[in-house]
C-alpha positions as CSV (number, residue, x, y, z in Angstrom):
1,A,3.9,-8.0,-8.1
2,L,5.0,-4.9,-9.9
3,V,7.5,-4.8,-12.7
4,V,8.7,-1.3,-13.8
5,A,10.9,-0.5,-16.8
6,R,14.4,0.7,-16.2
7,G,14.7,4.5,-16.3
8,V,11.3,5.1,-14.7
9,P,12.1,6.6,-11.3
10,P,12.4,5.7,-8.5
11,L,11.9,1.9,-8.8
12,G,12.4,1.0,-12.4
13,T,14.9,-1.7,-13.0
14,A,13.4,-4.0,-15.7
15,R,14.6,-4.3,-19.2
16,V,11.2,-4.9,-20.7
17,S,9.5,-3.4,-23.8
18,A,6.0,-3.6,-25.1
19,T,4.2,-3.3,-28.4
20,V,0.5,-3.1,-29.1
21,G,-0.9,-6.4,-30.3
22,E,-4.6,-7.4,-30.7
23,P,-7.1,-4.9,-29.4
24,G,-6.7,-4.6,-25.7
25,A,-3.5,-6.6,-25.6
26,L,0.2,-6.0,-25.3
27,L,3.2,-8.1,-26.4
28,L,6.0,-8.1,-23.8
29,Q,9.6,-8.8,-24.5
30,G,12.6,-8.6,-22.1
31,S,13.5,-9.5,-18.5
32,A,13.3,-8.3,-15.0
33,A,15.7,-9.3,-12.2
34,A,14.9,-9.7,-8.5
35,V,11.2,-8.7,-8.6
36,L,9.9,-8.1,-5.1
37,D,7.4,-10.8,-4.1
38,G,7.8,-12.2,-7.6
39,A,8.2,-15.7,-6.3
40,V,4.8,-15.7,-4.6
41,A,2.8,-13.4,-6.9
42,G,-0.4,-14.5,-8.8
43,L,-0.3,-11.6,-11.2
44,F,2.3,-9.2,-12.6
45,V,1.5,-5.6,-13.4
46,V,4.1,-4.5,-15.9
47,V,5.0,-0.9,-16.8
48,A,7.1,-1.3,-20.0
49,S,8.8,0.9,-22.6
50,G,6.7,1.3,-25.7
51,P,7.5,2.9,-29.1
52,D,5.9,6.2,-28.1
53,G,6.2,6.1,-24.3
54,L,5.2,3.8,-21.4
55,L,2.6,1.1,-21.7
56,A,1.1,-1.0,-18.9
57,G,-0.4,-4.4,-18.8
58,V,-1.3,-7.3,-16.5
59,L,-0.7,-11.0,-16.9
60,P,-0.9,-14.1,-14.8
61,T,2.2,-15.9,-13.6
62,D,1.5,-18.9,-15.8
63,A,1.1,-16.9,-19.0
64,A,2.6,-18.4,-22.2
65,G,6.1,-17.1,-22.8
66,L,6.6,-16.0,-19.2
67,S,9.4,-17.6,-17.2
68,V,9.4,-17.1,-13.4
69,S,12.5,-18.3,-11.5
70,A,12.7,-17.9,-7.8
71,V,15.9,-16.2,-6.6
72,D,17.9,-17.9,-3.9
73,T,18.5,-14.8,-1.7
74,A,20.1,-14.3,1.7
75,D,16.7,-13.3,3.1
76,V,14.1,-16.1,2.8
77,T,11.3,-13.8,4.1
78,R,11.6,-11.6,1.0
79,P,10.7,-13.8,-2.0
80,L,12.3,-12.5,-5.2
81,A,12.1,-13.8,-8.7
82,D,13.8,-13.3,-12.1
83,L,11.3,-12.9,-15.0
84,T,11.8,-13.5,-18.7
85,F,9.2,-12.2,-21.2
86,T,9.3,-13.9,-24.6
87,G,6.4,-12.5,-26.6
88,C,4.0,-12.7,-23.7
89,T,0.5,-11.4,-24.2
90,A,-0.7,-9.1,-21.4
91,R,-4.1,-7.4,-21.0
92,R,-3.5,-3.7,-21.6
93,L,-4.2,-1.2,-18.9
94,E,-5.1,2.4,-19.3
95,L,-2.1,4.4,-18.1
96,D,-2.4,7.7,-16.3
97,A,1.1,9.2,-16.0
98,A,0.3,11.3,-12.9
99,A,-1.4,8.4,-11.2
100,L,1.5,6.1,-12.0
101,N,4.0,8.6,-10.7
102,A,2.0,9.0,-7.5
103,A,1.7,5.3,-7.0
104,L,5.4,4.6,-7.5
105,G,6.3,7.5,-5.2
106,A,4.1,6.1,-2.4
107,A,5.6,2.7,-2.9
108,A,9.1,4.1,-2.7
109,V,8.2,5.9,0.5
110,A,6.7,2.8,2.0
111,L,9.8,0.8,1.1
112,S,12.0,3.5,2.6
113,A,10.1,3.4,5.8
114,E,10.5,-0.4,6.0
115,M,14.2,-0.1,5.5
116,I,14.6,2.6,8.1
117,G,12.5,0.6,10.6
118,T,14.8,-2.4,9.9
119,A,17.9,-0.4,10.4
120,A,16.6,1.1,13.6
121,Q,15.8,-2.3,15.1
122,A,19.3,-3.6,14.1
123,F,20.9,-0.5,15.7
124,D,18.8,-0.9,19.0
125,L,19.8,-4.6,19.2
126,T,23.4,-3.7,18.7
127,V,23.4,-0.9,21.4
128,E,21.8,-3.3,23.8
129,Y,24.5,-6.0,23.1
130,L,27.3,-3.4,23.6
131,K,25.8,-2.7,27.1
132,T,25.7,-6.3,28.1
133,R,28.9,-7.8,26.6
134,H,31.9,-7.3,28.9
135,Q,35.6,-7.3,28.3
136,F,38.3,-6.2,30.7
137,G,35.7,-5.9,33.4
138,K,33.7,-3.3,31.5
139,P,30.8,-3.2,29.0
140,I,32.4,-3.0,25.5
141,G,30.0,-0.1,24.8
142,S,32.0,2.0,27.2
143,F,35.0,1.9,24.8
144,Q,35.5,5.1,22.9
145,A,36.1,3.5,19.5
146,L,32.8,1.7,19.7
147,K,31.0,4.8,21.0
148,H,32.2,6.8,18.0
149,R,31.0,4.1,15.5
150,C,27.6,4.0,17.2
151,A,27.4,7.8,17.2
152,D,28.0,7.8,13.4
153,L,25.3,5.2,12.9
154,A,22.8,7.1,15.1
155,T,23.4,10.3,13.0
156,D,22.9,8.5,9.7
157,L,19.7,6.9,11.1
158,A,18.3,10.2,12.4
159,L,18.9,12.0,9.1
160,A,17.2,9.2,7.2
161,H,14.3,9.2,9.6
162,E,13.7,12.9,8.9
163,L,13.6,12.3,5.1
164,V,11.0,9.5,5.5
165,F,8.9,11.6,7.8
166,A,9.0,14.5,5.4
167,C,7.8,12.3,2.6
168,A,5.1,10.7,4.7
169,A,3.9,14.1,5.8
170,A,3.7,15.3,2.2
171,L,1.8,12.1,1.2
172,D,-0.7,12.9,4.0
173,E,-1.6,16.2,2.5
174,P,-4.8,16.0,0.4
175,G,-4.2,16.4,-3.3
176,D,-0.5,16.8,-2.7
177,S,2.5,14.5,-3.1
178,P,6.2,14.8,-2.2
179,P,8.6,16.2,-4.8
180,D,10.1,13.5,-7.0
181,A,13.6,14.5,-6.0
182,L,12.7,14.2,-2.3
183,I,11.4,10.7,-2.9
184,A,14.4,9.7,-4.8
185,A,16.8,11.1,-2.2
186,T,14.8,9.3,0.6
187,L,14.9,5.9,-1.1
188,M,18.6,6.3,-1.9
189,R,19.4,7.3,1.7
190,A,17.3,4.6,3.3
191,A,19.0,1.9,1.3
192,S,22.4,3.3,2.1
193,V,21.7,3.5,5.8
194,L,20.2,0.0,6.0
195,S,23.2,-1.4,4.2
196,R,25.7,0.4,6.4
197,I,23.9,-0.3,9.7
198,G,23.3,-3.9,8.7
199,A,27.0,-4.6,8.1
200,E,28.2,-2.5,11.0
201,S,25.8,-4.2,13.4
202,V,27.2,-7.7,12.5
203,Q,30.7,-6.5,13.1
204,L,29.9,-4.8,16.4
205,H,28.5,-8.0,17.7
206,G,31.9,-9.6,17.1
207,A,32.3,-13.3,16.2
208,I,28.8,-14.2,17.4
209,G,27.3,-11.8,14.9
210,F,28.5,-14.0,12.0
211,T,26.7,-17.1,13.3
212,E,23.3,-18.4,12.5
213,E,22.3,-18.3,16.1
214,A,22.6,-14.5,16.2
215,D,19.4,-12.6,15.1
216,I,21.5,-9.6,14.0
217,G,22.4,-11.3,10.8
218,L,18.8,-11.3,9.7
219,F,18.8,-7.6,9.3
220,Y,21.9,-7.6,7.1
221,R,20.2,-10.3,5.0
222,R,17.2,-8.0,4.5
223,A,19.6,-5.3,3.4
224,L,21.1,-7.5,0.8
225,A,17.7,-8.7,-0.5
226,V,16.3,-5.1,-0.8
227,A,19.4,-3.9,-2.5
228,A,19.1,-6.6,-5.1
229,A,15.5,-5.4,-6.0
230,L,16.4,-1.7,-6.2
231,P,18.2,0.2,-9.0
232,A,22.0,0.2,-8.5
233,P,23.3,3.1,-6.3
234,V,24.9,4.8,-9.3
235,R,21.6,4.7,-11.2
236,Q,19.8,6.2,-8.2
237,Q,22.3,9.0,-8.1
238,E,22.0,9.7,-11.8
239,S,18.2,9.8,-11.5
240,L,18.4,12.2,-8.5
241,A,20.8,14.4,-10.4
242,V,18.4,14.6,-13.3
243,L,15.5,15.5,-11.0
244,L,17.6,18.2,-9.4
245,G,18.6,19.6,-12.8
246,L,22.3,18.9,-12.3
């Protein structure tokens, strides 16, 4: 699993620092919350803040001084973990800034695509439900108020799709990569759209949407789990503003 220091866009959330120890080793101190796949990982690759810049290291999950605590999240299919580093020794990795930036960008685009795919499936299930659920002798999807809500969600989803496709197309170009600002905007938009569609879909299903029997709740659970692993929305906005020179 990957742990990235806070302030490293677009995925950095960990409060972890590193100092150079014995030759080829780093000493890690700090913590990381809600690490994606942290509860099932065998190794952690850590990008930490050092005295003179970023430092990277790798260590096993059973390393001395490392505490791994599984997080009880709404989505059991997305195993998260909280980590605490107390003077842990990690094997130092050579860090290429350009390669790191490209790798984090690709990871952010992949995660954005997953979020948009999740949101799209939740939306499709909701539209289908609105076509089959009847009240007053009509499908509830024929009611104007619900049509307007679905139209808003469809617009949000389409715009987010375009951002993901633009990033994916740029990644597909040999020797090229999407602009950092585009990646940051895509990740922020995808997370926002999944959160909104996840919540709206549950509500549009009515009372059944709040039950364990309804599949629609699974999508909102995924939205909550992903949000926990990403930088807070305000942090994402601040990072995007910096990248845009605002």
